[in-house]
C-alpha positions in Angstrom: -18.2 12.6 -34.2 -15.2 10.4 -35.3 -13.0 8.9 -32.4 -10.7 7.6 -35.2 -7.0 9.3 -34.6 -6.2 8.8 -38.4 -9.4 10.3 -39.4 -8.7 13.4 -37.0 -5.3 13.7 -38.7 -6.7 14.3 -42.0 -9.4 16.6 -40.8 -6.6 18.6 -39.3 -4.7 18.9 -42.3 -7.2 19.7 -44.5 -8.2 22.7 -42.0 -4.9 23.9 -41.8 -4.0 23.9 -45.6 -7.2 24.5 -47.4 -7.1 28.4 -47.5 -3.4 28.1 -48.5 -3.9 25.7 -51.1 -6.8 27.9 -52.6 -4.5 30.8 -52.7 -1.7 28.5 -54.4 -3.9 27.5 -57.1 -5.6 30.7 -57.8 -1.9 32.0 -58.5 -0.8 28.7 -60.6 -4.2 29.1 -62.6 -3.3 33.0 -63.1 0.4 33.2 -63.9 -0.3 37.2 -64.7 -1.7 38.0 -61.2 1.0 39.5 -58.9 2.3 37.5 -56.1 0.9 38.4 -52.8 3.3 41.1 -50.7 4.8 39.8 -47.5 2.2 42.1 -45.4 -0.7 40.4 -47.3 0.5 36.9 -46.5 1.2 37.7 -42.8 -2.3 39.3 -42.7 -3.7 35.8 -43.9 -1.7 33.8 -41.3 -3.0 36.2 -38.5 -6.4 35.4 -39.7 -5.7 31.7 -39.3 -4.2 32.3 -36.0 -7.6 34.1 -35.0 -9.5 30.6 -36.1 -7.1 28.7 -33.7 -7.6 30.9 -31.1 -11.4 30.4 -31.1 -11.5 26.6 -32.2 -11.7 25.7 -28.2 -14.4 28.2 -27.3 -16.6 28.0 -29.9 -19.5 25.5 -29.7 -19.8 25.0 -33.5 -17.6 25.3 -36.5 -15.7 23.3 -39.1 -14.7 19.6 -38.7 -10.9 20.5 -38.3 -12.4 23.1 -35.3 -14.4 20.0 -33.5 -11.4 17.7 -34.1 -9.3 20.5 -31.9 -12.0 20.6 -29.0 -12.8 16.7 -28.9 -9.2 15.6 -28.7 -8.0 18.8 -26.2 -5.6 19.8 -28.5 -3.4 22.8 -27.2 -3.8 25.9 -29.5 -0.1 26.6 -28.9 0.7 23.8 -31.0 -1.0 25.6 -34.0 0.5 29.2 -32.7 3.8 27.6 -33.1 3.1 26.4 -36.8 1.6 29.7 -37.8 4.5 31.4 -36.5 6.9 29.3 -38.3 5.2 29.6 -41.6 5.2 33.8 -41.1 9.0 33.3 -40.1 9.6 31.7 -43.7 8.3 34.8 -45.4 10.3 37.2 -43.3 13.6 35.3 -42.7 15.8 34.1 -45.0 19.4 33.6 -43.1 20.3 32.1 -39.6 23.0 33.5 -37.6 23.5 30.6 -35.7 22.2 26.9 -35.2 20.5 28.1 -32.2 17.9 29.9 -34.4 17.6 27.1 -36.5 16.7 25.0 -33.7 14.3 27.5 -32.7 12.4 27.3 -36.1 12.5 23.3 -36.3 10.7 23.7 -32.8 8.0 25.4 -34.0 7.8 24.1 -37.8 8.4 20.3 -37.0 8.0 19.6 -33.6 4.2 20.4 -33.0 3.5 18.1 -35.9 4.9 15.0 -34.0 3.2 16.2 -30.9 -0.5 16.3 -32.4 0.3 12.7 -34.0 0.8 11.5 -30.5 -2.0 13.7 -29.0 -4.6 12.2 -31.6 -3.6 8.9 -30.6 -3.8 9.2 -26.9 -0.2 9.8 -26.0 0.4 12.8 -23.5 3.5 12.0 -21.6 6.6 14.2 -21.8 9.1 11.1 -22.4 7.4 10.4 -25.6 7.2 14.0 -26.7 10.9 14.7 -26.1 11.5 11.5 -28.6 8.9 12.9 -30.9 10.4 16.2 -30.7 14.1 14.9 -31.5 12.9 12.6 -34.5 10.5 16.0 -36.0 13.6 18.6 -35.1 16.0 16.1 -37.2 13.8 15.5 -39.9 13.6 19.1 -40.6 17.4 19.4 -40.4 17.8 16.3 -42.7 15.2 18.1 -45.2 17.5 21.3 -44.7 20.9 19.9 -45.7 19.1 17.8 -48.7 17.7 20.9 -50.0 20.7 23.4 -49.6 20.4 24.0 -53.8 16.6 24.0 -53.9 16.2 26.8 -51.3 19.1 28.8 -52.5 16.7 29.3 -55.6 14.3 30.8 -52.9 16.8 33.1 -51.6 17.1 31.1 -48.3 20.1 29.8 -46.2 19.6 27.4 -43.3 23.1 26.7 -43.1 24.1 29.0 -40.0 26.1 31.9 -40.6 28.7 31.4 -37.9 29.4 27.8 -39.1 29.9 28.9 -42.7 32.1 31.3 -41.6 34.3 28.9 -39.2 34.4 26.3 -42.3 34.9 29.3 -44.7 31.9 28.8 -47.1 30.7 31.9 -48.3 27.1 32.7 -49.6 28.6 33.6 -53.1 30.2 29.9 -53.3 27.0 28.7 -52.2 25.2 30.4 -54.9 27.5 29.4 -57.7 27.0 26.0 -56.6 30.6 25.3 -56.1 31.4 22.2 -54.3 34.6 22.9 -52.5 36.3 20.5 -49.5 35.2 23.3 -47.2 31.8 22.9 -48.4 31.5 18.8 -47.8 33.2 19.5 -44.3 30.3 21.8 -43.4 27.8 19.7 -44.4 29.5 16.8 -42.6 29.4 18.5 -39.4 25.6 19.3 -39.9 24.8 15.9 -41.1 26.5 14.2 -38.1 24.9 16.6 -35.8 21.5 15.7 -37.2 22.3 11.9 -36.7 22.7 12.3 -33.2 19.3 14.0 -32.8 17.9 11.2 -34.6 19.4 8.9 -32.4 17.7 10.7 -29.1 14.6 10.0 -30.6 15.1 6.3 -31.7 13.4 4.8 -28.7 9.9 6.5 -29.7 8.4 3.5 -31.9 9.2 0.7 -29.8 7.1 3.0 -27.0 3.9 3.2 -29.0 1.5 0.4 -30.1 0.0 -0.9 -33.2 0.4 0.6 -37.0 1.5 4.0 -35.5 4.5 2.3 -34.2 5.3 0.7 -37.6 4.7 4.2 -39.1 7.1 6.2 -36.6 9.8 3.7 -37.3 9.5 4.1 -41.0 9.9 7.7 -40.7 13.0 7.6 -38.2 14.6 5.2 -41.0 13.6 7.3 -44.0 15.1 10.3 -42.5 18.5 8.7 -41.4 18.6 7.0 -44.6 18.6 10.7 -46.5 21.6 11.2 -44.1 23.1 8.2 -45.3 22.7 9.4 -49.1 24.0 12.5 -48.6 27.6 10.7 -47.1 27.5 8.4 -50.0 27.6 11.5 -52.4 30.3 12.9 -50.6 28.4 15.6 -48.9 27.8 17.3 -52.3 24.1 18.9 -52.2 24.6 21.7 -54.2 24.8 19.7 -57.8 22.9 16.8 -57.0 19.7 16.3 -54.3 19.6 13.0 -52.7 16.1 11.5 -52.2 14.3 8.2 -51.2 13.4 6.2 -54.5 11.0 3.0 -54.8 14.2 1.0 -54.6 14.7 2.1 -51.3 11.1 1.2 -49.9 11.8 -2.8 -49.0 14.8 -2.1 -47.1 13.0 0.5 -45.2 9.9 -1.6 -44.6 12.3 -4.7 -43.2 13.9 -2.0 -41.1 10.6 -1.0 -39.7 9.1 -4.4 -39.4 12.0 -5.8 -37.3 12.8 -2.3 -35.2 
């Protein structure tokens, strides 16, 4: 049985996504097949939750299950991830920032904690720093992908903030970049940056390659926010993204963190 945390990460990733990938591939190669209903997709998630529930008590199982037992990984982290998957099926609007943060806590933060646990880190301070980075990464992705999510009829911009800045759903779906929209995005980007800053000490508290990887992750996320600023907060008509030209600068920042 492997003790390599990187191999363990790969096993867990395969365990979590294998069924979903098979379902997606079947839908892609059979375009006439109807998309599974929300109820059916929720039943599938319930099945995955049962697998996670029995992982620690089972003496045998898949390599992913054995990895959970070997590294003593809390099942709640997997339940949180699954609940976030389910929420993405059912919930398409968010009343306030607290609701958005609650989603981030379950969709992003467990991933960072699992990485730390697999590398032998179990202290609360590193968990807190990791949670901040993961939450900020999820927020950066939301503000980067506003137009992408609109196609899926999803709006992560909190409703109370949209009302405060006078940005309506109709304006969003029309992809109308108004001064009010730019102010709304600036507010969200600045808030995400503050959360990134809360997690900045994490890389220096880690050893070896993991320290570099987390540093690159932090700098990659904050670079996305900077790109949003550079295009004057227009994420409705153009999507900011990292390119190969960004990689040398990111690597230098990661090495001299």
